[in-house]
C-alpha positions in Angstrom: -13.6 -4.0 25.2 -11.9 -7.4 25.6 -9.0 -7.5 28.5 -6.2 -8.4 26.1 -3.2 -10.5 27.1 -0.2 -11.8 25.4 -0.8 -14.7 23.3 -4.5 -13.7 22.5 -5.5 -13.1 18.8 -7.0 -10.0 17.7 -10.4 -9.9 16.0 -9.3 -10.6 12.1 -10.6 -8.1 9.6 -11.3 -9.5 5.7 -11.5 -6.7 3.0 -11.8 -6.7 -0.7 -9.5 -3.8 -2.1 -11.3 -2.4 -5.0 -11.0 -0.1 -7.8 -12.9 2.7 -5.8 -10.9 2.3 -2.5 -7.7 3.1 -4.6 -9.2 6.0 -6.8 -10.4 7.5 -3.6 -7.1 7.2 -1.7 -5.4 8.8 -4.8 -7.7 11.6 -4.7 -7.1 12.2 -0.7 -3.4 11.6 -1.0 -2.6 13.2 -4.1 -0.8 10.2 -5.5 -2.1 9.6 -9.0 1.0 7.1 -9.7 -0.2 5.2 -13.0 0.8 2.2 -11.1 -2.1 2.1 -9.0 -4.7 3.8 -11.3 -3.7 2.7 -15.0 -4.3 -0.8 -16.0 -2.4 -0.4 -19.5 0.7 1.2 -17.7 0.6 -1.4 -14.7 0.5 -4.3 -17.1 4.0 -3.1 -18.3 5.6 -3.3 -14.7 6.9 -6.0 -12.6 3.5 -6.2 -11.1 1.7 -6.8 -14.4 -1.4 -4.9 -12.8 -2.4 -2.1 -10.7 -1.5 -2.5 -7.0 -3.0 -0.6 -4.1 -1.0 2.3 -2.6 1.1 0.8 0.4 -0.4 3.7 2.7 -3.8 2.4 1.9 -3.1 -1.1 3.0 -1.6 0.5 6.3 -4.9 2.4 6.7 -6.6 -0.9 6.5 -4.4 -2.3 9.2 -5.1 0.8 11.6 -8.6 0.0 10.9 -8.5 -3.5 12.3 -6.4 -2.0 15.3 -9.1 0.7 15.9 -11.7 -2.2 15.6 -9.7 -3.9 18.5 -8.6 -1.1 20.7 -11.2 1.6 19.8 -10.2 4.9 20.8 -7.2 3.8 22.6 -5.5 2.9 19.2 -6.5 6.2 17.9 -5.0 8.3 20.8 -1.9 6.1 21.5 -1.2 3.6 18.7 1.8 3.5 16.9 2.7 1.2 13.8 6.2 0.0 12.4 5.6 -1.8 9.2 7.4 -3.7 6.5 6.1 -4.2 2.8 6.8 -7.7 1.7 4.7 -7.8 -1.5 2.1 -6.3 -3.6 -1.7 -5.6 -2.5 -3.6 -6.0 -6.1 -6.5 -4.1 -6.7 -9.5 -6.3 -6.9 -8.0 -8.4 -4.5 -9.2 -9.9 -1.0 -7.1 -9.6 2.0 -7.3 -10.8 5.5 -5.6 -8.8 8.4 -4.7 -10.6 11.5 -3.1 -9.9 14.7 -1.6 -11.2 17.9 -0.6 -9.8 21.3 3.2 -10.6 21.7 4.2 -8.7 24.8 2.6 -6.6 27.7 4.5 -4.2 30.1 3.6 -1.5 32.5 4.6 2.1 32.2 2.9 4.2 35.1 -0.7 3.5 35.1 -0.9 2.2 31.5 -0.3 -1.1 30.0 1.7 -1.1 26.9 0.7 -3.8 24.6 3.1 -4.8 21.5 1.2 -6.8 18.8 2.4 -8.6 15.7 0.2 -7.7 12.7 0.0 -9.5 9.3 -2.0 -8.3 6.1 -2.1 -11.4 3.5 -3.3 -11.5 0.2 -5.9 -13.6 -1.3 -3.1 -16.4 -2.1 -2.3 -16.1 1.9 1.3 -14.7 1.2 2.4 -12.0 3.7 1.9 -8.5 1.8 2.6 -6.4 4.9 4.0 -7.3 8.2 3.9 -4.9 11.3 4.5 -4.4 15.0 1.9 -2.2 16.7 2.2 -0.5 20.1 -1.0 0.6 22.0 -1.6 2.1 25.5 -4.3 1.0 27.5 -5.6 2.0 30.9 -5.0 -0.8 33.6 -7.9 -3.3 33.6 -8.3 -3.3 30.2 
């Protein structure tokens, strides 16, 4: 694992948000809102087409953080997010992050990271602040 320091960029994740992801998430979560699943219904909304569940977008952000911090993210990570725009079904997304702050708490390093999920137009769809605890030396 990389020894992360303030100012360091996290490894980026590029994903395609496809209909299968959204359908699987609807099954797992029980959220069958037609905004996510029904093209005809979604066409009548302000979005004009189906959008991914917000929590699916957060799961993809969490995936990027787990790729960067491994088990430490799973054991100690926290995420505070703001939804700024939709993630459309069929759209490519890019998730990036930057270590913004480091502090010490006992024998652990607490890292704060600024994370952004951008849509295929490069617009911010989700911004988040993530915190993760790492043992000293990592």
